[in-house]
N, CA, C and O atoms as a printed pandas DataFrame, in Angstrom:
     atom_number atom_name residue_name chain_id  residue_number  x_coord  y_coord  z_coord
0              1         N          UNK        A               1   13.324    8.828    2.601
1              2        CA          UNK        A               1   13.585    9.974    1.648
2              3         C          UNK        A               1   15.151    9.788    1.853
3              4         O          UNK        A               1   15.596    9.462    2.953
4              5         N          UNK        A               2   15.906    9.989    0.833
5              6        CA          UNK        A               2   17.318    9.879    0.481
6              7         C          UNK        A               2   17.720   10.940   -0.519
7              8         O          UNK        A               2   16.959   11.076   -1.477
8              9         N          UNK        A               3   18.691   11.643   -0.462
9             10        CA          UNK        A               3   19.296   12.628   -1.121
10            11         C          UNK        A               3   20.341   12.212   -1.694
11            12         O          UNK        A               3   21.068   11.576   -0.930
12            13         N          UNK        A               4   20.829   12.341   -3.049
13            14        CA          UNK        A               4   22.030   11.981   -3.704
14            15         C          UNK        A               4   22.553   13.601   -4.151
15            16         O          UNK        A               4   21.864   14.605   -4.328
16            17         N          UNK        A               5   23.952   13.426   -4.246
17            18        CA          UNK        A               5   24.890   14.617   -4.671
18            19         C          UNK        A               5   25.530   14.067   -5.897
19            20         O          UNK        A               5   26.215   13.046   -5.953
20            21         N          UNK        A               6   25.250   14.794   -6.780
21            22        CA          UNK        A               6   25.901   14.731   -8.198
22            23         C          UNK        A               6   26.408   15.886   -8.773
23            24         O          UNK        A               6   25.646   16.658   -9.354
24            25         N          UNK        A               7   27.920   16.165   -8.661
25            26        CA          UNK        A               7   28.467   17.518   -8.680
26            27         C          UNK        A               7   27.976   18.401   -8.040
27            28         O          UNK        A               7   27.942   18.266   -6.817
28            29         N          UNK        A               8   27.470   19.515   -8.612
29            30        CA          UNK        A               8   26.797   20.636   -7.578
30            31         C          UNK        A               8   25.410   20.590   -7.668
31            32         O          UNK        A               8   24.777   21.637   -7.805
32            33         N          UNK        A               9   24.728   19.253   -7.596
33            34        CA          UNK        A               9   23.303   19.039   -7.862
34            35         C          UNK        A               9   22.790   17.974   -6.708
35            36         O          UNK        A               9   23.163   16.803   -6.639
36            37         N          UNK        A              10   21.999   18.522   -5.950
37            38        CA          UNK        A              10   21.448   17.363   -4.802
38            39         C          UNK        A              10   19.972   17.090   -5.212
39            40         O          UNK        A              10   19.119   17.942   -5.460
40            41         N          UNK        A              11   19.827   15.638   -5.237
41            42        CA          UNK        A              11   18.236   15.168   -5.951
42            43         C          UNK        A              11   17.747   14.640   -4.840
43            44         O          UNK        A              11   18.406   13.806   -4.219
44            45         N          UNK        A              12   16.735   14.975   -4.496
45            46        CA          UNK        A              12   15.956   13.994   -3.889
46            47         C          UNK        A              12   15.427   12.713   -4.480
47            48         O          UNK        A              12   14.752   12.699   -5.509
48            49         N          UNK        A              13   15.716   11.768   -3.878
49            50        CA          UNK        A              13   15.209   10.505   -4.807
50            51         C          UNK        A              13   13.984   10.125   -4.778
51            52         O          UNK        A              13   13.632    9.119   -5.393
52            53         N          UNK        A              14   13.029   10.957   -3.971
53            54        CA          UNK        A              14   11.957   10.607   -4.203
54            55         C          UNK        A              14   10.874   10.811   -5.223
55            56         O          UNK        A              14    9.766   10.319   -5.436
56            57         N          UNK        A              15   11.912   12.070   -5.969
57            58        CA          UNK        A              15   11.432   12.680   -7.247
58            59         C          UNK        A              15   12.110   11.832   -8.387
59            60         O          UNK        A              15   11.693   12.106   -9.513
60            61         N          UNK        A              16   12.836   11.098   -8.332
61            62        CA          UNK        A              16   13.366   10.650   -9.647
62            63         C          UNK        A              16   12.255    9.506  -10.052
63            64         O          UNK        A              16   12.112    8.418   -9.494
64            65         N          UNK        A              17   11.479   10.042  -11.204
65            66        CA          UNK        A              17   10.472    9.240  -12.036
66            67         C          UNK        A              17   11.109    7.883  -12.792
67            68         O          UNK        A              17   10.618    6.763  -12.935
68            69         N          UNK        A              18   12.071    8.293  -13.109
69            70        CA          UNK        A              18   13.002    7.091  -13.988
70            71         C          UNK        A              18   14.492    7.644  -14.292
71            72         O          UNK        A              18   14.964    8.768  -14.126
72            73         N          UNK        A              19   15.099    6.381  -14.827
73            74        CA          UNK        A              19   16.543    6.401  -15.328
74            75         C          UNK        A              19   16.834    6.024  -16.236
75            76         O          UNK        A              19   16.538    4.835  -16.353
76            77         N          UNK        A              20   17.596    6.679  -17.525
77            78        CA          UNK        A              20   17.936    6.194  -18.485
78            79         C          UNK        A              20   19.470    5.752  -18.344
79            80         O          UNK        A              20   20.432    6.501  -18.515
80            81         N          UNK        A              21   19.525    4.210  -17.952
81            82        CA          UNK        A              21   21.138    3.802  -17.876
82            83         C          UNK        A              21   22.064    3.930  -19.201
83            84         O          UNK        A              21   23.267    4.190  -19.239
84            85         N          UNK        A              22   21.274    3.706  -20.161
85            86        CA          UNK        A              22   22.192    3.622  -21.202
86            87         C          UNK        A              22   22.298    4.773  -22.577
87            88         O          UNK        A              22   21.326    5.108  -23.253
88            89         N          UNK        A              23   23.273    5.109  -22.716
89            90        CA          UNK        A              23   23.323    6.337  -23.405
90            91         C          UNK        A              23   24.551    6.624  -23.950
91            92         O          UNK        A              23   25.499    6.099  -23.367
92            93         N          UNK        A              24   24.811    7.333  -24.937
93            94        CA          UNK        A              24   25.830    8.082  -25.545
94            95         C          UNK        A              24   25.700    9.082  -25.931
95            96         O          UNK        A              24   24.899    9.265  -26.848
96            97         N          UNK        A              25   26.510   10.243  -25.335
97            98        CA          UNK        A              25   26.489   11.648  -26.303
98            99         C          UNK        A              25   27.365   11.516  -27.618
99           100         O          UNK        A              25   27.884   10.504  -28.087
100          101         N          UNK        A              26   27.385   12.855  -28.093
101          102        CA          UNK        A              26   28.155   12.931  -29.662
102          103         C          UNK        A              26   29.674   12.305  -29.450
103          104         O          UNK        A              26   30.304   11.569  -30.210
104          105         N          UNK        A              27   29.996   12.769  -28.342
105          106        CA          UNK        A              27   31.805   12.389  -28.309
106          107         C          UNK        A              27   31.773   10.943  -27.911
107          108         O          UNK        A              27   32.902   10.461  -27.823
108          109         N          UNK        A              28   30.919   10.229  -27.682
109          110        CA          UNK        A              28   31.070    8.835  -27.239
110          111         C          UNK        A              28   31.238    8.494  -25.723
111          112         O          UNK        A              28   31.537    7.426  -25.188
112          113         N          UNK        A              29   30.935    9.815  -25.151
113          114        CA          UNK        A              29   31.218    9.383  -23.564
114          115         C          UNK        A              29   29.781    8.935  -23.134
115          116         O          UNK        A              29   28.688    9.165  -23.651
116          117         N          UNK        A              30   30.147    8.202  -21.989
117          118        CA          UNK        A              30   28.803    7.226  -21.617
118          119         C          UNK        A              30   27.926    8.862  -20.979
119          120         O          UNK        A              30   28.486    9.911  -20.660
120          121         N          UNK        A              31   26.588    8.584  -20.970
121          122        CA          UNK        A              31   25.456    9.251  -20.113
122          123         C          UNK        A              31   24.744    8.524  -19.590
123          124         O          UNK        A              31   24.636    7.326  -19.850
124          125         N          UNK        A              32   24.076    9.207  -18.672
125          126        CA          UNK        A              32   22.806    8.671  -17.955
126          127         C          UNK        A              32   21.985    9.711  -17.529
127          128         O          UNK        A              32   22.473   10.639  -16.883
128          129         N          UNK        A              33   20.599    9.670  -17.854
129          130        CA          UNK        A              33   19.594   10.330  -17.742
130          131         C          UNK        A              33   18.755   10.207  -16.497
131          132         O          UNK        A              33   18.506    9.057  -16.135
132          133         N          UNK        A              34   18.261   11.241  -15.759
133          134        CA          UNK        A              34   17.366   10.729  -14.776
134          135         C          UNK        A              34   16.055   11.861  -15.233
135          136         O          UNK        A              34   16.316   13.015  -15.575
136          137         N          UNK        A              35   14.814   11.388  -15.182
137          138        CA          UNK        A              35   13.686   11.763  -15.173
138          139         C          UNK        A              35   13.073   12.256  -14.056
139          140         O          UNK        A              35   12.369   11.487  -13.402
140          141         N          UNK        A              36   13.244   13.703  -13.618
141          142        CA          UNK        A              36   12.471   14.280  -12.448
142          143         C          UNK        A              36   11.243   14.533  -12.471
143          144         O          UNK        A              36   10.764   14.817  -13.569
144          145         N          UNK        A              37   10.511   14.514  -11.489
145          146        CA          UNK        A              37    9.293   14.696  -11.240
146          147         C          UNK        A              37    9.249   15.968  -10.465
147          148         O          UNK        A              37    9.833   15.841   -9.389
148          149         N          UNK        A              38    8.775   17.088  -10.650
149          150        CA          UNK        A              38    8.951   18.307   -9.881
150          151         C          UNK        A              38    7.384   18.681   -9.674
151          152         O          UNK        A              38    6.517   18.977  -10.496
152          153         N          UNK        A              39    7.350   18.539   -8.085
153          154        CA          UNK        A              39    5.693   19.087   -7.985
154          155         C          UNK        A              39    5.472   20.518   -8.356
155          156         O          UNK        A              39    6.309   21.403   -8.178
156          157         N          UNK        A              40    4.220   20.695   -8.913
157          158        CA          UNK        A              40    3.755   22.042   -9.410
158          159         C          UNK        A              40    3.375   22.739   -7.914
159          160         O          UNK        A              40    3.425   22.258   -6.782
160          161         N          UNK        A              41    2.946   24.168   -8.427
161          162        CA          UNK        A              41    2.890   24.880   -7.238
162          163         C          UNK        A              41    1.140   24.637   -6.934
163          164         O          UNK        A              41    0.590   25.046   -5.911
164          165         N          UNK        A              42    0.473   23.938   -7.978
165          166        CA          UNK        A              42   -0.825   23.270   -7.243
166          167         C          UNK        A              42   -1.059   22.364   -6.375
167          168         O          UNK        A              42   -2.097   22.253   -5.723
168          169         N          UNK        A              43    0.240   21.419   -6.307
169          170        CA          UNK        A              43    0.250   20.529   -5.504
170          171         C          UNK        A              43   -0.061   21.092   -3.720
171          172         O          UNK        A              43   -0.704   20.532   -2.832
172          173         N          UNK        A              44    0.721   22.440   -3.710
173          174        CA          UNK        A              44    0.825   22.992   -2.517
174          175         C          UNK        A              44   -0.422   23.645   -1.753
175          176         O          UNK        A              44   -0.531   24.026   -0.587
176          177         N          UNK        A              45   -1.189   23.639   -2.665
177          178        CA          UNK        A              45   -2.731   24.361   -2.619
178          179         C          UNK        A              45   -3.742   23.222   -2.342
179          180         O          UNK        A              45   -4.024   22.313   -3.123
180          181         N          UNK        A              46   -4.179   23.395   -1.254
181          182        CA          UNK        A              46   -5.308   22.165   -0.700
182          183         C          UNK        A              46   -6.640   22.393   -1.637
183          184         O          UNK        A              46   -7.213   21.368   -2.008
184          185         N          UNK        A              47   -7.214   23.762   -2.078
185          186        CA          UNK        A              47   -8.367   23.752   -2.453
186          187         C          UNK        A              47   -8.404   23.930   -3.750
187          188         O          UNK        A              47   -9.454   24.372   -4.217
188          189         N          UNK        A              48   -7.214   23.618   -4.707
189          190        CA          UNK        A              48   -7.227   23.076   -6.343
190          191         C          UNK        A              48   -6.935   21.724   -6.228
191          192         O          UNK        A              48   -6.291   21.141   -5.355
192          193         N          UNK        A              49   -7.517   21.277   -7.272
193          194        CA          UNK        A              49   -7.411   19.806   -7.642
194          195         C          UNK        A              49   -7.267   19.892   -9.418
195          196         O          UNK        A              49   -8.026   20.190  -10.340
196          197         N          UNK        A              50   -5.690   19.401   -9.272
197          198        CA          UNK        A              50   -5.178   19.494  -10.653
198          199         C          UNK        A              50   -5.049   17.673  -11.066
199          200         O          UNK        A              50   -4.927   16.789  -10.219
200          201         N          UNK        A              51   -5.107   17.488  -12.365
201          202        CA          UNK        A              51   -4.778   16.171  -12.846
202          203         C          UNK        A              51   -3.341   16.537  -12.997
203          204         O          UNK        A              51   -2.637   15.732  -12.389
204          205         N          UNK        A              52   -2.789   17.299  -13.485
205          206        CA          UNK        A              52   -1.166   17.497  -13.602
206          207         C          UNK        A              52   -0.441   17.879  -12.629
207          208         O          UNK        A              52   -0.095   19.054  -12.754
208          209         N          UNK        A              53    0.069   17.187  -11.375
209          210        CA          UNK        A              53    0.349   17.941  -10.233
210          211         C          UNK        A              53    1.722   18.130  -10.503
211          212         O          UNK        A              53    2.320   19.048   -9.943
212          213         N          UNK        A              54    2.386   17.254  -11.418
213          214        CA          UNK        A              54    3.773   17.263  -11.170
214          215         C          UNK        A              54    4.590   17.512  -13.108
215          216         O          UNK        A              54    4.180   17.055  -14.175
216          217         N          UNK        A              55    5.610   18.258  -12.863
217          218        CA          UNK        A              55    6.040   18.762  -14.318
218          219         C          UNK        A              55    7.573   17.570  -14.266
219          220         O          UNK        A              55    8.195   17.307  -13.236
220          221         N          UNK        A              56    7.829   17.120  -15.408
221          222        CA          UNK        A              56    8.539   16.225  -15.555
222          223         C          UNK        A              56    9.809   16.795  -16.519
223          224         O          UNK        A              56    9.648   17.380  -17.590
224          225         N          UNK        A              57   10.949   16.525  -15.963
225          226        CA          UNK        A              57   12.083   17.180  -17.104
226          227         C          UNK        A              57   13.286   16.261  -16.997
227          228         O          UNK        A              57   13.759   15.957  -15.902
228          229         N          UNK        A              58   13.695   15.895  -17.966
229          230        CA          UNK        A              58   14.994   14.792  -18.040
230          231         C          UNK        A              58   16.066   15.511  -17.890
231          232         O          UNK        A              58   16.193   16.489  -18.626
232          233         N          UNK        A              59   17.131   15.198  -16.874
233          234        CA          UNK        A              59   18.526   15.848  -16.577
234          235         C          UNK        A              59   19.617   14.798  -17.203
235          236         O          UNK        A              59   19.640   13.637  -16.795
236          237         N          UNK        A              60   20.504   15.252  -18.195
237          238        CA          UNK        A              60   21.473   14.408  -18.215
238          239         C          UNK        A              60   22.667   14.599  -17.765
239          240         O          UNK        A              60   23.217   15.696  -17.859
240          241         N          UNK        A              61   23.333   13.358  -17.114
241          242        CA          UNK        A              61   24.807   13.620  -16.868
242          243         C          UNK        A              61   25.727   12.988  -17.518
243          244         O          UNK        A              61   25.257   12.115  -18.247
244          245         N          UNK        A              62   26.951   13.091  -17.546
245          246        CA          UNK        A              62   28.107   12.547  -18.279
246          247         C          UNK        A              62   29.436   12.275  -17.569
247          248         O          UNK        A              62   29.649   12.663  -16.420
248          249         N          UNK        A              63   30.279   11.621  -18.270
249          250        CA          UNK        A              63   31.833   11.627  -17.654
250          251         C          UNK        A              63   31.697   11.040  -16.527
251          252         O          UNK        A              63   31.082    9.974  -16.562
252          253         N          UNK        A              64   32.180   11.495  -15.270
253          254        CA          UNK        A              64   32.358   10.894  -13.872
254          255         C          UNK        A              64   31.098   10.953  -13.165
255          256         O          UNK        A              64   30.855   10.148  -12.265
256          257         N          UNK        A              65   30.306   11.826  -13.501
257          258        CA          UNK        A              65   28.782   11.819  -12.791
258          259         C          UNK        A              65   27.927   10.543  -13.269
259          260         O          UNK        A              65   27.072    9.892  -12.669
260          261         N          UNK        A              66   28.480   10.411  -14.607
261          262        CA          UNK        A              66   27.516    9.352  -15.172
262          263         C          UNK        A              66   27.931    7.778  -14.412
263          264         O          UNK        A              66   27.208    6.927  -13.896
264          265         N          UNK        A              67   29.039    7.830  -14.562
265          266        CA          UNK        A              67   29.889    6.459  -13.695
266          267         C          UNK        A              67   29.298    6.463  -12.723
267          268         O          UNK        A              67   28.658    5.417  -12.624
268          269         N          UNK        A              68   29.106    7.374  -11.583
269          270        CA          UNK        A              68   28.716    7.200  -10.305
270          271         C          UNK        A              68   27.560    7.157  -10.168
271          272         O          UNK        A              68   27.123    6.855   -9.057
272          273         N          UNK        A              69   26.647    7.450  -11.269
273          274        CA          UNK        A              69   25.118    7.462  -11.064
274          275         C          UNK        A              69   25.033    6.222  -11.221
275          276         O          UNK        A              69   24.602    5.536  -10.294
276          277         N          UNK        A              70   25.551    5.452  -12.825
277          278        CA          UNK        A              70   25.119    3.973  -12.926
278          279         C          UNK        A              70   25.744    2.905  -11.854
279          280         O          UNK        A              70   25.202    1.809  -11.718
280          281         N          UNK        A              71   26.897    3.262  -11.103
281          282        CA          UNK        A              71   27.229    2.276  -10.115
282          283         C          UNK        A              71   26.002    2.736   -9.037
283          284         O          UNK        A              71   25.419    1.729   -8.636
284          285         N          UNK        A              72   25.558    3.753   -8.570
285          286        CA          UNK        A              72   24.706    4.050   -7.806
286          287         C          UNK        A              72   23.320    2.880   -7.846
287          288         O          UNK        A              72   23.016    1.981   -7.062
288          289         N          UNK        A              73   22.676    3.361   -9.134
289          290        CA          UNK        A              73   21.770    2.618   -9.732
290          291         C          UNK        A              73   21.673    1.351   -9.980
291          292         O          UNK        A              73   20.634    0.695   -9.899
292          293         N          UNK        A              74   22.934    0.883  -10.345
293          294        CA          UNK        A              74   22.965   -0.608  -10.772
294          295         C          UNK        A              74   23.359   -1.429   -9.490
295          296         O          UNK        A              74   23.566   -2.630   -9.659
296          297         N          UNK        A              75   23.481   -0.912   -8.244
297          298        CA          UNK        A              75   23.912   -1.475   -6.860
298          299         C          UNK        A              75   22.729   -2.481   -6.577
299          300         O          UNK        A              75   21.557   -2.159   -6.771
300          301         N          UNK        A              76   23.047   -3.506   -6.187
301          302        CA          UNK        A              76   22.302   -4.318   -5.522
302          303         C          UNK        A              76   21.417   -4.109   -4.072
303          304         O          UNK        A              76   20.445   -4.765   -3.698
304          305         N          UNK        A              77   22.057   -3.029   -3.425
305          306        CA          UNK        A              77   21.671   -2.301   -2.386
306          307         C          UNK        A              77   20.526   -1.345   -2.609
307          308         O          UNK        A              77   19.748   -0.979   -1.729
308          309         N          UNK        A              78   20.504   -1.025   -3.709
309          310        CA          UNK        A              78   19.729    0.407   -4.110
310          311         C          UNK        A              78   18.499   -0.045   -5.140
311          312         O          UNK        A              78   17.416    0.519   -4.980
312          313         N          UNK        A              79   18.627   -1.021   -6.166
313          314        CA          UNK        A              79   17.793   -1.540   -7.032
314          315         C          UNK        A              79   17.709   -2.903   -6.963
315          316         O          UNK        A              79   18.695   -3.630   -6.840
316          317         N          UNK        A              80   16.549   -3.294   -7.037
317          318        CA          UNK        A              80   16.175   -4.695   -7.376
318          319         C          UNK        A              80   15.970   -5.048   -9.114
319          320         O          UNK        A              80   15.132   -4.477   -9.812
320          321         N          UNK        A              81   16.736   -5.897   -9.512
321          322        CA          UNK        A              81   16.288   -6.273  -11.029
322          323         C          UNK        A              81   15.609   -7.132  -10.887
323          324         O          UNK        A              81   15.819   -8.163  -10.248
324          325         N          UNK        A              82   14.356   -6.704  -11.685
325          326        CA          UNK        A              82   12.884   -7.778  -11.626
326          327         C          UNK        A              82   13.112   -8.748  -12.684
327          328         O          UNK        A              82   12.701   -9.905  -12.600
328          329         N          UNK        A              83   14.006   -8.126  -14.053
329          330        CA          UNK        A              83   14.145   -9.021  -15.122
330          331         C          UNK        A              83   15.763   -9.287  -15.547
331          332         O          UNK        A              83   16.320   -8.857  -16.557
332          333         N          UNK        A              84   16.355  -10.129  -14.469
333          334        CA          UNK        A              84   17.708  -10.204  -14.627
334          335         C          UNK        A              84   17.977  -10.768  -16.123
335          336         O          UNK        A              84   17.108  -11.330  -16.789
336          337         N          UNK        A              85   19.165  -10.560  -16.509
337          338        CA          UNK        A              85   19.536  -10.949  -17.743
338          339         C          UNK        A              85   19.813  -12.650  -17.723
339          340         O          UNK        A              85   20.324  -13.165  -16.729
340          341         N          UNK        A              86   19.484  -13.336  -18.732
341          342        CA          UNK        A              86   19.509  -14.694  -18.550
342          343         C          UNK        A              86   20.584  -15.434  -19.409
343          344         O          UNK        A              86   20.346  -15.311  -20.610
344          345         N          UNK        A              87   21.576  -16.086  -19.160
345          346        CA          UNK        A              87   22.913  -16.224  -19.702
346          347         C          UNK        A              87   22.823  -17.810  -20.407
347          348         O          UNK        A              87   23.802  -18.288  -20.979
């Protein structure tokens, strides 16, 4: 389990379901979106079985936060690129 701090938000990397690395906001500023899988209350109750145990929410970051996240998630130490670009 690892945690990353982005501005005033700390994210448990176990709950990151997806990352959208390429994006632009209206001001043409770079943006990064994280899809966070938030465990629902049902997950904490052993006697209940639910098919939807997570709530998913996209969180968008721009500016320096987006640049830092891009650097983190494109680092070879953190992510293995299964389909590298062929030149």
